[in-house]
DRENDO-1510 file (C-alpha; in Angstrom, 1 decimal, always signed):
<recs>
REC; n; res; u; v; w
REC; 1; MET; +192.5; +113.1; +91.5 .
REC; 2; GLN; +189.0; +115.6; +91.3 .
REC; 3; VAL; +186.1; +113.8; +92.7 .
REC; 4; ALA; +182.3; +114.5; +92.4 .
REC; 5; LEU; +180.0; +113.3; +95.1 .
REC; 6; VAL; +176.9; +113.4; +94.4 .
REC; 7; GLN; +174.6; +113.9; +97.2 .
REC; 8; THR; +170.7; +113.6; +96.3 .
REC; 9; ALA; +167.2; +112.8; +97.6 .
REC; 10; LEU; +165.9; +109.3; +95.6 .
REC; 11; GLU; +162.5; +108.4; +94.5 .
REC; 12; TRP; +161.4; +105.1; +96.6 .
REC; 13; GLU; +161.8; +101.9; +94.4 .
REC; 14; ASN; +161.6; +103.8; +90.8 .
REC; 15; PRO; +164.8; +103.2; +88.6 .
REC; 16; SER; +163.9; +105.2; +85.7 .
REC; 17; GLU; +163.2; +108.1; +88.0 .
REC; 18; ASN; +166.0; +108.3; +89.9 .
REC; 19; ARG; +168.1; +107.8; +86.7 .
REC; 20; ALA; +166.2; +110.9; +85.5 .
REC; 21; LEU; +167.2; +112.7; +88.5 .
REC; 22; LEU; +170.7; +111.8; +88.3 .
REC; 23; ASP; +170.8; +112.9; +84.7 .
REC; 24; LYS; +170.3; +116.6; +85.5 .
REC; 25; LYS; +173.2; +116.5; +88.1 .
REC; 26; LEU; +175.7; +114.7; +86.0 .
REC; 27; SER; +174.8; +116.8; +83.3 .
REC; 28; ALA; +176.8; +119.7; +85.5 .
REC; 29; ILE; +179.7; +117.7; +86.2 .
REC; 30; SER; +183.2; +119.9; +85.8 .
REC; 31; PRO; +184.8; +118.0; +82.6 .
REC; 32; HIS; +187.9; +117.8; +84.9 .
REC; 33; THR; +186.2; +115.0; +87.2 .
REC; 34; ASP; +188.2; +112.0; +87.3 .
REC; 35; LEU; +185.4; +110.1; +90.1 .
REC; 36; VAL; +181.7; +110.2; +90.4 .
REC; 37; VAL; +180.4; +109.1; +93.4 .
REC; 38; LEU; +176.9; +107.9; +94.0 .
REC; 39; PRO; +174.9; +106.9; +97.5 .
REC; 40; GLU; +173.9; +103.6; +98.0 .
REC; 41; MET; +171.1; +102.0; +96.1 .
REC; 42; PHE; +170.7; +105.0; +94.0 .
REC; 43; THR; +168.1; +103.8; +92.0 .
REC; 44; THR; +165.8; +102.9; +94.4 .
REC; 45; GLY; +166.4; +103.7; +98.1 .
REC; 46; PHE; +167.3; +101.1; +100.9 .
REC; 47; THR; +164.4; +98.9; +100.0 .
REC; 48; MET; +163.8; +95.2; +101.1 .
REC; 49; HIS; +161.4; +94.8; +98.4 .
REC; 50; PRO; +164.2; +93.9; +95.2 .
REC; 51; GLN; +161.7; +92.2; +94.1 .
REC; 52; ASN; +159.7; +95.0; +92.8 .
REC; 53; CYS; +162.8; +97.0; +91.5 .
REC; 54; ALA; +166.0; +95.1; +91.2 .
REC; 55; GLU; +167.6; +94.6; +87.7 .
REC; 56; THR; +169.9; +92.3; +86.0 .
REC; 57; MET; +173.7; +93.2; +85.2 .
REC; 58; GLU; +172.3; +93.8; +81.2 .
REC; 59; GLY; +169.7; +96.3; +82.7 .
REC; 60; PRO; +169.4; +99.7; +82.0 .
REC; 61; THR; +171.2; +101.2; +85.1 .
REC; 62; VAL; +174.4; +99.2; +84.4 .
REC; 63; GLU; +174.0; +100.6; +80.8 .
REC; 64; TRP; +173.1; +104.1; +81.8 .
REC; 65; MET; +176.4; +104.3; +84.1 .
REC; 66; ARG; +178.6; +102.7; +80.9 .
REC; 67; GLN; +176.9; +105.8; +78.7 .
REC; 68; TRP; +177.8; +108.5; +81.7 .
REC; 69; ALA; +181.2; +106.9; +82.4 .
REC; 70; ARG; +182.2; +107.5; +78.8 .
REC; 71; GLN; +180.4; +110.7; +78.2 .
REC; 72; LEU; +182.3; +112.5; +81.4 .
REC; 73; GLN; +185.4; +110.4; +80.7 .
REC; 74; ALA; +185.2; +109.7; +84.4 .
REC; 75; ALA; +184.9; +106.4; +86.5 .
REC; 76; LEU; +181.3; +106.1; +88.0 .
REC; 77; VAL; +180.6; +104.4; +91.1 .
REC; 78; GLY; +177.2; +103.4; +93.6 .
REC; 79; SER; +175.4; +100.4; +94.6 .
REC; 80; VAL; +172.3; +99.0; +92.6 .
REC; 81; ALA; +170.3; +96.3; +93.7 .
REC; 82; ILE; +170.7; +93.7; +91.4 .
REC; 83; VAL; +168.9; +90.4; +90.8 .
REC; 84; GLU; +171.3; +87.1; +89.8 .
REC; 85; ASN; +170.3; +83.7; +89.2 .
REC; 86; GLY; +167.4; +84.4; +91.3 .
REC; 87; LEU; +169.3; +86.0; +94.3 .
REC; 88; PHE; +169.4; +89.7; +95.1 .
REC; 89; TYR; +172.6; +91.7; +95.7 .
REC; 90; ASN; +173.2; +94.8; +97.1 .
REC; 91; ARG; +175.7; +95.4; +94.8 .
REC; 92; LEU; +178.3; +98.2; +94.0 .
REC; 93; LEU; +179.5; +98.8; +90.6 .
REC; 94; PHE; +182.8; +100.7; +89.7 .
REC; 95; LEU; +182.8; +101.5; +85.9 .
REC; 96; THR; +185.6; +103.3; +83.7 .
REC; 97; PRO; +185.3; +105.3; +80.8 .
REC; 98; GLU; +186.5; +102.7; +79.0 .
REC; 99; GLY; +183.6; +100.5; +80.3 .
REC; 100; ASP; +185.5; +97.7; +82.4 .
REC; 101; VAL; +183.2; +97.1; +85.5 .
REC; 102; SER; +184.2; +96.1; +88.8 .
REC; 103; MET; +181.5; +94.6; +91.4 .
REC; 104; TYR; +181.6; +94.1; +95.2 .
REC; 105; ASP; +178.7; +92.8; +97.4 .
REC; 106; LYS; +178.1; +93.9; +100.5 .
REC; 107; LYS; +179.7; +92.1; +103.2 .
REC; 108; HIS; +177.9; +93.4; +106.1 .
REC; 109; ARG; +174.3; +93.5; +105.7 .
REC; 110; PHE; +172.2; +95.3; +108.0 .
REC; 111; THR; +170.2; +92.9; +110.4 .
REC; 112; LEU; +168.5; +95.8; +111.8 .
REC; 113; ALA; +166.3; +96.4; +108.9 .
REC; 114; GLY; +166.6; +92.7; +108.0 .
REC; 115; GLU; +168.9; +93.3; +105.0 .
REC; 116; ASP; +170.4; +89.4; +105.5 .
REC; 117; GLN; +167.3; +88.1; +105.4 .
REC; 118; VAL; +166.7; +89.7; +101.7 .
REC; 119; TYR; +170.2; +90.3; +100.0 .
REC; 120; GLU; +172.9; +87.5; +100.0 .
REC; 121; ALA; +176.5; +88.8; +101.3 .
REC; 122; GLY; +179.5; +89.3; +99.7 .
REC; 123; LYS; +182.5; +87.3; +100.3 .
REC; 124; HIS; +185.6; +89.6; +99.0 .
REC; 125; ARG; +186.7; +93.1; +99.8 .
REC; 126; LEU; +187.5; +94.8; +96.1 .
REC; 127; LEU; +190.2; +96.6; +95.5 .
REC; 128; ILE; +190.9; +98.9; +92.4 .
REC; 129; ASP; +193.4; +100.7; +90.5 .
REC; 130; TYR; +192.7; +103.5; +88.7 .
REC; 131; LYS; +194.8; +106.2; +87.3 .
REC; 132; GLY; +197.4; +105.4; +89.7 .
REC; 133; TRP; +195.4; +105.6; +92.5 .
REC; 134; LYS; +194.4; +102.4; +94.6 .
REC; 135; ILE; +190.8; +102.5; +95.7 .
REC; 136; CYS; +188.8; +100.4; +98.4 .
REC; 137; PRO; +185.1; +101.0; +97.7 .
REC; 138; MET; +182.5; +99.6; +100.3 .
REC; 139; ILE; +179.0; +100.1; +101.3 .
REC; 140; CYS; +177.7; +101.9; +104.3 .
REC; 141; TYR; +177.4; +99.2; +107.1 .
REC; 142; ASP; +180.5; +98.3; +106.4 .
REC; 143; LEU; +182.3; +101.5; +107.7 .
REC; 144; ARG; +181.0; +100.4; +111.3 .
REC; 145; PHE; +183.9; +97.1; +110.9 .
REC; 146; PRO; +187.2; +98.2; +110.9 .
REC; 147; VAL; +188.6; +94.7; +110.6 .
REC; 148; PHE; +187.3; +94.6; +107.3 .
REC; 149; SER; +188.1; +97.8; +106.2 .
REC; 150; ARG; +191.7; +97.9; +107.3 .
REC; 151; ASN; +194.1; +98.9; +104.8 .
REC; 152; THR; +196.8; +96.0; +104.2 .
REC; 153; GLU; +197.3; +96.5; +101.0 .
REC; 154; ASP; +198.2; +100.6; +101.3 .
REC; 155; TYR; +195.5; +101.6; +99.9 .
REC; 156; ASP; +195.2; +105.3; +99.2 .
REC; 157; ILE; +191.4; +105.9; +99.2 .
REC; 158; SER; +188.6; +104.3; +101.4 .
REC; 159; LEU; +185.0; +105.0; +99.5 .
REC; 160; TYR; +181.7; +104.7; +101.3 .
REC; 161; VAL; +178.5; +104.8; +99.7 .
REC; 162; ALA; +175.4; +105.1; +102.2 .
REC; 163; ASN; +172.2; +105.8; +103.1 .
REC; 164; TRP; +172.6; +106.5; +106.5 .
REC; 165; PRO; +169.7; +108.0; +108.4 .
REC; 166; ALA; +169.9; +111.2; +110.9 .
REC; 167; LEU; +169.2; +109.4; +114.0 .
REC; 168; ARG; +172.8; +107.9; +113.7 .
REC; 169; ILE; +174.7; +110.5; +111.7 .
REC; 170; GLN; +176.9; +111.4; +114.2 .
REC; 171; ALA; +178.4; +107.7; +114.2 .
REC; 172; TRP; +179.2; +108.0; +110.3 .
REC; 173; ASP; +181.2; +111.9; +111.2 .
REC; 174; VAL; +183.2; +110.1; +113.6 .
REC; 175; LEU; +183.4; +106.7; +111.8 .
REC; 176; LEU; +184.8; +108.2; +108.3 .
REC; 177; ARG; +187.3; +110.2; +110.1 .
REC; 178; ALA; +188.4; +107.1; +112.3 .
REC; 179; ARG; +188.9; +105.0; +109.1 .
REC; 180; ALA; +191.0; +108.0; +107.4 .
REC; 181; VAL; +193.3; +107.9; +110.2 .
REC; 182; GLU; +193.8; +104.2; +111.2 .
REC; 183; ASN; +194.6; +103.5; +107.4 .
REC; 184; MET; +196.5; +106.5; +106.6 .
REC; 185; CYS; +194.4; +106.9; +103.3 .
REC; 186; TYR; +191.8; +109.5; +101.9 .
REC; 187; THR; +188.3; +109.2; +103.1 .
REC; 188; LEU; +185.5; +109.5; +101.1 .
REC; 189; GLY; +181.5; +109.2; +102.3 .
REC; 190; VAL; +178.5; +109.8; +100.4 .
REC; 191; ASN; +175.1; +109.6; +101.8 .
REC; 192; ARG; +171.6; +110.1; +100.5 .
REC; 193; VAL; +169.2; +113.2; +101.5 .
REC; 194; GLY; +165.7; +113.3; +101.9 .
REC; 195; ILE; +162.8; +110.8; +103.1 .
REC; 196; ASP; +162.6; +107.0; +102.3 .
REC; 197; GLY; +159.5; +105.0; +101.4 .
REC; 198; ASN; +159.9; +103.4; +105.5 .
REC; 199; GLY; +159.6; +106.8; +106.5 .
REC; 200; LEU; +163.4; +107.5; +107.8 .
REC; 201; GLU; +164.9; +110.9; +107.0 .
REC; 202; TYR; +168.6; +111.2; +105.4 .
REC; 203; PRO; +170.6; +114.5; +106.1 .
REC; 204; GLY; +173.6; +113.5; +103.4 .
REC; 205; HIS; +176.8; +114.5; +105.8 .
REC; 206; SER; +178.9; +113.7; +102.5 .
REC; 207; GLN; +182.6; +114.4; +103.0 .
REC; 208; GLY; +186.1; +113.9; +102.3 .
REC; 209; VAL; +188.8; +113.5; +105.0 .
REC; 210; ASP; +192.6; +113.4; +104.8 .
REC; 211; CYS; +194.6; +110.8; +106.6 .
REC; 212; PHE; +195.1; +112.7; +109.5 .
REC; 213; GLY; +191.2; +113.4; +109.8 .
REC; 214; ASN; +191.3; +116.9; +108.4 .
REC; 215; TYR; +188.1; +117.5; +106.5 .
REC; 216; LEU; +188.8; +118.6; +102.8 .
REC; 217; LEU; +185.1; +118.8; +102.2 .
REC; 218; PRO; +183.0; +119.3; +105.7 .
REC; 219; PRO; +179.7; +117.3; +106.5 .
REC; 220; GLN; +177.2; +118.9; +103.7 .
REC; 221; GLN; +173.6; +119.3; +104.6 .
REC; 222; ARG; +172.0; +120.4; +101.4 .
REC; 223; GLU; +171.4; +118.2; +97.8 .
REC; 224; GLY; +174.2; +119.0; +95.3 .
REC; 225; VAL; +177.2; +117.8; +94.0 .
REC; 226; PHE; +180.4; +118.3; +95.9 .
REC; 227; THR; +183.9; +118.2; +94.4 .
REC; 228; VAL; +187.1; +117.0; +96.3 .
REC; 229; GLN; +190.3; +117.4; +95.5 .
REC; 230; LEU; +192.8; +114.4; +96.4 .
REC; 231; ASP; +196.7; +115.1; +95.9 .
REC; 232; LYS; +198.9; +111.9; +95.9 .
REC; 233; GLU; +201.8; +113.1; +96.4 .
REC; 234; LYS; +200.7; +114.7; +99.3 .
REC; 235; LEU; +199.4; +111.3; +100.6 .
REC; 236; VAL; +202.8; +109.9; +99.6 .
REC; 237; GLU; +204.8; +112.7; +102.0 .
REC; 238; ALA; +202.8; +111.5; +105.1 .
REC; 239; ARG; +203.3; +108.3; +104.6 .
REC; 240; LEU; +206.9; +108.5; +104.7 .
REC; 241; ARG; +207.0; +111.1; +107.5 .
REC; 242; PHE; +204.7; +109.2; +109.7 .
REC; 243; PRO; +205.1; +105.3; +108.7 .
REC; 244; PHE; +202.7; +104.3; +110.9 .
REC; 245; LEU; +201.2; +101.7; +108.6 .
REC; 246; ASN; +204.4; +99.9; +109.0 .
REC; 247; ASP; +203.4; +99.1; +112.4 .
REC; 248; ARG; +200.2; +97.4; +111.8 .
REC; 249; ASP; +199.3; +94.1; +113.4 .
REC; 250; HIS; +199.9; +91.3; +110.7 .
REC; 251; PHE; +196.8; +88.9; +111.0 .
REC; 252; THR; +194.1; +87.5; +108.5 .
REC; 253; LEU; +190.0; +87.4; +108.8 .
</recs>
């Protein structure tokens, strides 16, 4: 599977400007790409004022994602501020070229920024079967919680979209590798760059890690679109040779 990681600066609380900005980046993506990953809240930045910029599931961003997935013939994933029945969600959307939409609402809200006071919490993790791969997509702060990320379903790829600031970027690097090793899976992380409306700096560090913690793509610091190649046969071979997941503890949340 060929995956494009889109590391970009974002215009604060401005969905139309961010869609236009991303149009330029997506138009240059290789036609052989299978999956395109955008950052957390890629239309607004990590805002605690969704009343200014949240959209519905029938709004322009979902349609924009649907059009790009069809044009690229690749799945498109990222999170968006969504309003539904008067409530706000930090919602990850996964759209296939056929127009199918899968959703995951962020389970672990970032209390340090007051996200728990603004956005509703998700209740269920999402697993997606796509092109013979089982993918588990999550959002930013979820990365800090290994029990939630735990690979009980033998998924092949864990994927984290984020707005992870420079002050704590070492934790991002360490935890992405830890999630890959403990879950014997490929792990992809996509973070933004630039400075947001609160003055927080974001250094990127989008990356790809294999099931042994080796970098397929080391942390990237510049704005751009970065390609990662994932090999299903190598993953299966690694799990057969090192069947660590067979020894995992059995418990439920």
